[in-house]
C-alpha positions as CSV (number, residue, x, y, z in Angstrom):
1,X,-62.0,213.0,65.1
2,X,-61.5,215.3,62.1
3,X,-61.5,218.3,64.5
4,X,-58.5,216.9,66.4
5,X,-56.7,216.1,63.2
6,X,-57.2,219.6,61.8
7,X,-56.1,221.1,65.2
8,X,-53.0,218.9,65.2
9,X,-52.2,220.1,61.7
10,X,-52.8,223.7,62.5
11,X,-50.4,223.5,65.4
12,X,-47.7,221.2,64.0
13,X,-47.4,222.4,60.4
14,X,-46.3,226.0,61.2
15,X,-43.8,224.6,63.7
16,X,-42.4,222.2,61.2
17,X,-42.2,224.9,58.6
18,X,-40.3,227.3,60.9
19,X,-37.9,224.5,61.9
20,X,-37.3,223.6,58.2
21,X,-36.7,227.3,57.3
22,X,-34.3,227.7,60.2
23,X,-32.3,224.6,59.1
24,X,-32.1,225.7,55.5
25,X,-31.2,229.3,56.6
26,X,-28.3,227.9,58.7
27,X,-26.9,226.2,55.6
28,X,-27.6,228.8,52.9
29,X,-28.0,232.0,55.0
30,X,-31.0,234.2,55.5
31,X,-31.2,236.1,52.2
32,X,-30.6,233.0,50.0
33,X,-33.3,231.1,51.9
34,X,-35.8,233.9,51.5
35,X,-35.0,234.2,47.8
36,X,-35.3,230.4,47.4
37,X,-38.8,230.5,49.0
38,X,-39.8,233.4,46.6
39,X,-38.4,231.6,43.5
40,X,-40.1,228.3,44.4
41,X,-43.4,230.2,44.9
42,X,-43.1,232.0,41.5
43,X,-42.2,228.7,39.7
44,X,-45.1,227.0,41.3
45,X,-47.4,229.8,40.3
46,X,-46.3,229.5,36.7
47,X,-46.8,225.7,36.8
48,X,-50.2,226.1,38.3
49,X,-51.3,228.5,35.6
50,X,-50.1,226.2,32.9
51,X,-51.7,223.1,34.4
52,X,-54.9,225.0,35.3
53,X,-55.4,226.1,31.7
54,X,-54.8,222.5,30.6
55,X,-57.4,221.2,33.1
56,X,-60.0,223.8,32.0
57,X,-59.5,222.7,28.3
58,X,-60.0,219.0,29.3
59,X,-63.2,219.9,31.2
60,X,-64.5,221.9,28.2
61,X,-63.6,219.0,25.8
62,X,-65.4,216.4,28.0
63,X,-68.5,218.6,28.3
64,X,-68.6,219.1,24.6
65,X,-68.5,215.3,24.2
66,X,-71.4,215.0,26.6
67,X,-69.3,213.3,29.3
68,X,-69.1,214.1,33.0
69,X,-65.7,215.5,33.8
70,X,-65.7,214.3,37.5
71,X,-62.0,213.6,37.7
72,X,-61.1,216.8,35.9
73,X,-63.2,218.9,38.3
74,X,-61.5,217.2,41.3
75,X,-58.1,217.9,39.6
76,X,-59.1,221.5,39.4
77,X,-59.9,221.6,43.1
78,X,-56.6,220.0,43.8
79,X,-54.9,222.7,41.7
80,X,-56.6,225.3,43.9
81,X,-55.3,223.5,47.0
82,X,-51.8,223.4,45.4
83,X,-52.0,227.2,44.9
84,X,-52.9,227.7,48.5
85,X,-50.0,225.5,49.5
86,X,-47.6,227.3,47.2
87,X,-48.7,230.8,48.5
88,X,-48.1,229.6,52.1
89,X,-44.5,230.4,53.0
90,X,-42.4,227.4,53.8
91,X,-40.6,224.5,52.2
92,X,-42.9,221.7,53.3
93,X,-46.0,223.3,51.9
94,X,-44.1,224.2,48.7
95,X,-43.1,220.6,48.2
96,X,-46.7,219.4,48.8
97,X,-48.0,222.0,46.4
98,X,-45.5,221.1,43.7
99,X,-46.4,217.4,44.0
100,X,-50.1,218.3,43.4
101,X,-49.1,220.3,40.3
102,X,-47.6,217.2,38.7
103,X,-50.3,215.7,36.4
104,X,-49.6,212.0,37.3
105,X,-49.8,212.5,41.0
106,X,-52.7,214.9,40.8
107,X,-54.6,212.4,38.6
108,X,-53.9,209.6,41.0
109,X,-55.1,211.8,44.0
110,X,-58.2,212.8,42.1
111,X,-59.0,209.2,41.2
112,X,-58.6,208.1,44.8
113,X,-60.8,210.9,46.1
114,X,-63.5,210.1,43.5
115,X,-63.3,206.4,44.4
116,X,-63.7,207.1,48.1
117,X,-66.5,209.6,47.5
118,X,-68.4,207.0,45.4
119,X,-67.7,204.2,47.9
120,X,-69.0,206.2,50.9
121,X,-72.0,207.7,49.0
122,X,-70.6,211.2,49.3
123,X,-71.1,212.1,45.7
124,X,-74.2,213.9,44.7
125,X,-75.4,216.0,41.7
126,X,-77.1,219.1,43.1
127,X,-80.4,220.1,41.4
128,X,-81.0,216.6,40.0
129,X,-83.7,214.3,41.4
130,X,-82.0,211.1,42.3
131,X,-85.1,209.1,43.2
132,X,-85.1,205.6,41.8
133,X,-88.4,204.2,40.6
134,X,-88.3,200.5,39.6
135,X,-90.5,199.4,36.7
136,X,-90.6,198.4,33.1
137,X,-90.7,200.6,30.0
138,X,-91.3,200.3,26.3
139,X,-90.8,202.6,23.5
140,X,-93.9,203.8,21.8
141,X,-92.2,204.1,18.4
142,X,-91.4,200.4,18.3
143,X,-93.9,197.9,16.9
144,X,-95.4,195.6,19.4
145,X,-94.9,191.9,19.0
146,X,-97.6,189.4,20.1
147,X,-96.8,187.7,23.4
148,X,-96.0,184.4,21.6
149,X,-93.3,186.0,19.4
150,X,-91.3,187.8,22.2
């Protein structure tokens, strides 16, 4: 199923991009269209750099507080995807990349991805034993109460 979806995207996305570039070129002309694609890519690159630095700072802050930066890590991966989309020539991929650069939309996408990953059990911490052992425990440094006083 995923293979067919990826295949359809690999075939239809370049065709849609070419069509869109031709239509914009008819209105603006060839040189302005090319310049517009370059300017959008440069602006997107600057936005990605700015947002990427902010994301790295949030990850560092959360790690220093001893919290797991799951959403921030996913946001970082979405920024990488946005960069790939911005580098790819075309207006449709530029729009998708710019949308991923916007913090509210990227945060929403990251939260949805994390929720789906947790829902389907596709979230794992590598290098950590996740075996669950049921049982009871007590702290040795706490005084024991007699059974009748518990």
